[in-house]
VEXFILO-618579 format. One line per 2 residues: number of its first residue (from 1); their letters; for each residue x, y, z of N, C-alpha, C, CB. Coordinates in steps of 0.05 Angstrom, whole numbers, plus 5000, padded with zeros to 4 digits. Glycine has a CB too. Example, Ala and Ser with C-alpha at 12.3 -4.5 7.8 and 13.67 -1.06 7.14 Angstrom:
// residues 2
1 = AS = 5264,4886,5156,5246,4910,5156,5264,4934,5156,5226,4911,5181 ~ 5257,4955,5142,5273,4979,5143,5258,5001,5157,5282,4988,5114
END
This chain:
// residues 140
1 = LK = 6417,5203,9101,6437,5206,9090,6463,5209,9096,6433,5217,9081 ~ 6463,5215,9123,6492,5216,9136,6498,5191,9143,6496,5234,9161
3 = IA = 6485,5168,9149,6487,5144,9152,6504,5135,9117,6454,5132,9161 ~ 6489,5140,9102,6501,5133,9078,6534,5143,9068,6481,5144,9060
5 = RQ = 6532,5166,9073,6562,5178,9072,6582,5170,9092,6561,5206,9075 ~ 6575,5162,9117,6590,5143,9137,6598,5122,9123,6575,5133,9160
7 = RR = 6581,5107,9114,6585,5076,9103,6601,5082,9078,6554,5056,9096 ~ 6599,5097,9063,6616,5102,9039,6646,5115,9046,6599,5122,9020
9 = DF = 6644,5132,9067,6673,5140,9071,6686,5111,9089,6675,5175,9090 ~ 6675,5096,9106,6686,5068,9114,6695,5055,9091,6666,5049,9129
11 = QY = 6680,5051,9069,6683,5032,9053,6713,5039,9038,6657,5031,9035 ~ 6714,5067,9028,6739,5079,9023,6761,5080,9034,6737,5096,9020
13 = KT = 6756,5078,9060,6776,5081,9082,6791,5049,9079,6758,5087,9115 ~ 6767,5024,9080,6778,5002,9083,6786,4993,9053,6760,4984,9099
15 = AK = 6780,5003,9037,6796,4996,9011,6824,4999,9007,6787,5009,8991 ~ 6833,5029,9013,6847,5037,9009,6874,5017,9019,6841,5058,9016
17 = PY = 6879,5010,9038,6900,5000,9047,6903,4969,9032,6898,5000,9079 ~ 6885,4960,9022,6888,4934,9004,6901,4947,8974,6854,4917,9000
19 = TE = 6890,4963,8963,6893,4976,8938,6925,4986,8939,6871,5001,8935 ~ 6929,4994,8964,6960,5007,8962,6980,4983,8965,6968,5031,8989
21 = QY = 6966,4963,8981,6986,4939,8989,6992,4914,8969,6974,4925,9014 ~ 6972,4910,8956,6971,4886,8937,6965,4895,8907,6948,4864,8946
23 = QM = 6979,4880,8889,6973,4890,8861,6954,4871,8848,6999,4893,8842 ~ 6948,4847,8862,6921,4830,8859,6910,4823,8880,6923,4805,8846
25 = IA = 6879,4834,8881,6861,4820,8900,6842,4803,8888,6847,4838,8917 ~ 6843,4783,8901,6820,4758,8894,6794,4762,8917,6838,4720,8899
27 = VE = 6774,4760,8898,6749,4763,8919,6726,4736,8902,6733,4806,8918 ~ 6710,4733,8921,6688,4718,8906,6670,4729,8887,6672,4707,8923
29 = KL = 6663,4717,8864,6642,4733,8849,6610,4727,8863,6643,4723,8815 ~ 6605,4739,8881,6578,4733,8895,6552,4743,8882,6579,4744,8923
31 = QM = 6530,4730,8883,6508,4735,8862,6490,4750,8890,6491,4701,8841 ~ 6494,4773,8891,6484,4791,8915,6454,4790,8911,6497,4825,8915
33 = LN = 6432,4786,8888,6407,4786,8888,6400,4758,8895,6395,4797,8863 ~ 6416,4737,8892,6406,4710,8901,6407,4706,8933,6424,4687,8887
35 = MI = 6428,4715,8942,6433,4720,8966,6416,4737,8986,6453,4729,8964 ~ 6402,4759,8975,6387,4774,8997,6357,4763,8989,6392,4812,8995
37 = QK = 6350,4746,8968,6328,4734,8968,6322,4712,8979,6323,4733,8949 ~ 6340,4696,8988,6339,4664,8997,6345,4669,9026,6364,4640,8980
39 = HS = 6365,4692,9033,6370,4689,9064,6362,4707,9081,6394,4686,9070 ~ 6361,4692,9105,6350,4706,9129,6366,4737,9134,6353,4685,9156
41 = LA = 6387,4739,9127,6405,4757,9133,6405,4776,9109,6432,4744,9140 ~ 6383,4776,9097,6385,4796,9074,6388,4824,9083,6361,4794,9056
43 = KS = 6376,4833,9103,6379,4863,9111,6401,4868,9116,6365,4873,9132 ~ 6421,4850,9131,6444,4856,9142,6465,4852,9116,6448,4838,9169
45 = IM = 6456,4837,9096,6470,4841,9074,6475,4870,9059,6458,4823,9058 ~ 6445,4872,9057,6442,4896,9036,6452,4922,9050,6409,4899,9027
47 = DA = 6453,4923,9081,6463,4947,9102,6491,4948,9094,6459,4940,9138 ~ 6507,4930,9092,6531,4923,9089,6545,4934,9060,6530,4894,9092
49 = SW = 6531,4936,9043,6537,4943,9018,6555,4932,9005,6542,4963,9016 ~ 6563,4903,9005,6584,4893,8995,6585,4898,8963,6585,4865,9003
51 = GA = 6563,4897,8950,6570,4907,8923,6577,4931,8919,6552,4904,8907 ~ 6578,4952,8932,6589,4977,8932,6617,4979,8941,6574,4992,8946
53 = FL = 6619,4963,8958,6647,4961,8965,6665,4947,8945,6650,4947,8989 ~ 6652,4924,8931,6669,4915,8910,6679,4936,8887,6654,4894,8897
55 = DI = 6656,4953,8880,6659,4975,8865,6683,4996,8870,6635,4986,8866 ~ 6683,4991,8898,6703,5015,8906,6722,5007,8904,6703,5028,8930
57 = LE = 6735,4982,8912,6755,4961,8909,6762,4963,8885,6748,4936,8914 ~ 6756,4958,8867,6757,4958,8842,6768,4988,8826,6729,4950,8835
59 = EK = 6750,5009,8832,6761,5034,8826,6785,5045,8830,6748,5049,8835 ~ 6791,5036,8860,6818,5048,8875,6841,5026,8867,6815,5050,8912
61 = AA = 6832,5005,8858,6853,4989,8843,6858,4995,8824,6851,4966,8838 ~ 6845,5001,8803,6848,5013,8776,6866,5035,8779,6821,5021,8762
63 = RA = 6862,5059,8791,6875,5079,8797,6909,5072,8807,6857,5092,8816 ~ 6909,5050,8822,6935,5044,8828,6948,5019,8809,6935,5037,8858
65 = GH = 6931,5023,8784,6948,5000,8763,6944,4970,8773,6986,5006,8763 ~ 6927,4964,8797,6925,4936,8805,6900,4927,8803,6934,4931,8831
67 = QV = 6894,4896,8803,6875,4885,8792,6856,4874,8811,6885,4868,8777 ~ 6831,4875,8807,6808,4857,8825,6802,4835,8810,6778,4872,8832
69 = IR = 6805,4815,8819,6793,4784,8806,6772,4771,8825,6819,4760,8803 ~ 6750,4773,8810,6729,4761,8821,6722,4734,8807,6707,4780,8820
71 = VN = 6725,4718,8827,6724,4682,8820,6700,4669,8827,6745,4664,8837 ~ 6701,4645,8809,6669,4637,8814,6667,4626,8835,6655,4618,8796
73 = PR = 6653,4623,8863,6657,4615,8885,6653,4584,8893,6642,4631,8898 ~ 6647,4573,8872,6635,4539,8869,6660,4527,8877,6624,4526,8834
75 = FT = 6650,4508,8902,6667,4491,8910,6692,4513,8930,6680,4475,8880 ~ 6691,4529,8931,6714,4545,8948,6713,4530,8977,6707,4581,8952
77 = SQ = 6696,4528,8991,6695,4523,9014,6692,4487,9019,6673,4542,9024 ~ 6691,4478,8996,6689,4451,9002,6713,4432,8992,6664,4443,8992
79 = KC = 6728,4447,8969,6749,4435,8959,6771,4435,8982,6758,4448,8933 ~ 6787,4419,8979,6811,4419,9000,6831,4433,8987,6821,4391,9008
81 = HK = 6840,4449,8995,6868,4470,8986,6892,4452,8986,6876,4498,9008 ~ 6895,4433,9005,6916,4415,8998,6919,4390,8977,6919,4407,9019
83 = CG = 6895,4380,8973,6900,4354,8959,6881,4354,8941,6898,4328,8976 ~ 6860,4381,8937,6834,4384,8912,6813,4365,8916,6843,4377,8880
85 = EI = 6815,4347,8937,6786,4335,8937,6762,4349,8949,6786,4311,8952 ~ 6738,4337,8941,6714,4351,8948,6702,4341,8981,6692,4345,8922
87 = VQ = 6704,4356,8999,6703,4351,9019,6669,4364,9028,6730,4360,9032 ~ 6647,4351,9030,6622,4356,9031,6616,4368,9058,6607,4333,9025
89 = KS = 6603,4394,9071,6603,4398,9091,6571,4420,9090,6633,4408,9099 ~ 6564,4420,9115,6544,4441,9122,6554,4467,9125,6530,4434,9145
91 = LS = 6541,4487,9121,6545,4513,9131,6549,4519,9162,6523,4527,9124 ~ 6536,4497,9176,6547,4503,9205,6573,4492,9211,6528,4491,9226
93 = VR = 6582,4473,9195,6616,4470,9199,6629,4491,9193,6630,4450,9182 ~ 6647,4496,9210,6668,4516,9208,6690,4510,9205,6670,4532,9224
95 = TH = 6696,4485,9210,6727,4475,9205,6729,4454,9182,6740,4461,9232 ~ 6742,4458,9165,6748,4438,9144,6774,4423,9158,6755,4454,9111
97 = LC = 6761,4397,9153,6777,4375,9159,6775,4352,9137,6769,4365,9186 ~ 6799,4348,9119,6800,4329,9095,6807,4300,9101,6820,4339,9075
99 = PF = 6781,4285,9098,6790,4253,9107,6808,4244,9084,6761,4229,9108 ~ 6814,4258,9066,6837,4243,9041,6867,4254,9045,6827,4253,9005
101 = CG = 6876,4272,9057,6898,4277,9065,6902,4290,9090,6910,4287,9049 ~ 6881,4292,9111,6887,4301,9139,6892,4335,9143,6915,4284,9148
103 = YV = 6884,4354,9126,6891,4377,9122,6868,4388,9147,6889,4388,9087 ~ 6873,4407,9166,6859,4416,9178,6857,4445,9181,6861,4405,9196
105 = AD = 6840,4462,9173,6838,4489,9175,6811,4502,9179,6848,4498,9154 ~ 6816,4525,9190,6786,4541,9191,6776,4542,9162,6788,4576,9203
107 = RD = 6747,4539,9156,6734,4540,9137,6731,4565,9119,6714,4532,9144 ~ 6735,4588,9125,6742,4609,9116,6768,4611,9111,6734,4625,9130
109 = VN = 6793,4594,9117,6813,4598,9114,6818,4580,9089,6826,4597,9136 ~ 6810,4560,9088,6811,4547,9066,6793,4556,9039,6806,4523,9074
111 = AA = 6778,4570,9049,6761,4572,9023,6780,4605,9010,6716,4577,9032 ~ 6784,4616,9032,6804,4640,9018,6828,4634,9001,6816,4657,9039
113 = KN = 6844,4607,9015,6864,4596,8998,6854,4585,8969,6877,4574,9013 ~ 6840,4573,8969,6823,4562,8943,6817,4589,8923,6791,4547,8954
115 = IL = 6807,4609,8934,6797,4638,8920,6825,4650,8913,6778,4661,8942 ~ 6840,4650,8926,6873,4658,8915,6887,4638,8890,6898,4655,8944
117 = AK = 6886,4612,8896,6894,4595,8873,6879,4599,8852,6894,4569,8878 ~ 6852,4605,8844,6838,4608,8825,6843,4630,8810,6817,4606,8832
119 = AR = 6849,4655,8830,6858,4679,8817,6887,4679,8806,6854,4702,8836 ~ 6908,4662,8819,6932,4664,8812,6932,4636,8782,6953,4661,8845
121 = AW = 6913,4623,8783,6909,4610,8759,6908,4623,8730,6889,4598,8762 ~ 6897,4652,8732,6889,4665,8714,6921,4675,8699,6868,4687,8725
123 = PS = 6915,4671,8669,6943,4674,8655,6946,4706,8657,6944,4662,8621 ~ 6973,4712,8670,6984,4737,8670,6988,4743,8639,7011,4739,8686
125 = GT = 6983,4777,8644,6982,4792,8618,6961,4793,8605,6998,4785,8602 ~ 6942,4773,8610,6916,4778,8593,6899,4801,8595,6898,4759,8598
127 = VS = 6897,4818,8615,6882,4835,8624,6904,4863,8632,6866,4821,8649 ~ 6884,4882,8621,6902,4905,8630,6899,4911,8664,6893,4933,8611
129 = AG = 6919,4928,8668,6918,4933,8699,6893,4947,8714,6941,4949,8705 ~ 6885,4942,8736,6857,4944,8745,6832,4943,8726,6855,4967,8758
131 = SP = 6830,4927,8711,6812,4912,8697,6803,4888,8719,6826,4900,8669 ~ 6772,4892,8724,6764,4875,8741,6760,4843,8720,6735,4889,8756
133 = VE = 6762,4824,8738,6768,4798,8715,6744,4776,8732,6814,4781,8714 ~ 6733,4762,8711,6718,4743,8726,6727,4716,8716,6688,4747,8724
135 = LR = 6728,4697,8733,6742,4671,8729,6718,4652,8737,6772,4667,8750 ~ 6717,4635,8721,6699,4613,8728,6717,4584,8734,6678,4609,8702
137 = SP = 6704,4572,8748,6711,4543,8756,6719,4526,8735,6689,4531,8768 ~ 6737,4511,8736,6744,4491,8715,6720,4466,8718,6778,4479,8719
139 = QL = 6720,4458,8693,6691,4437,8702,6709,4407,8713,6664,4428,8665 ~ 6686,4398,8729,6705,4373,8748,6697,4348,8729,6692,4367,8787
END
């Protein structure tokens, strides 16, 4: 019980600066159940309480009149942020190197830029402040 309270306190303290500083927060809409069923890190994923953190983030954002936008993670790691081409790579490859345009970035930085771009593509004014929004990847 004490650990659960500490975890929840940490999640609230972690969410607070994001919801105070940013009007829109873009995150991947991860399928937690799929991740814990298939992944060797299932215990770590469950212990980190990613889903609970996102719920807290959305709650605090709503109170501040801000949005949390959950985007479909499809191709966020594979798509080149600069040119839009799909660059296949395994999870063990940590650097995005685009053979089409030469763009080089950490895999996670490239993915984060793609997540933000998907969130920004959402038409403004179509949701109320604080509403969690789910975006789907456009058909390729």
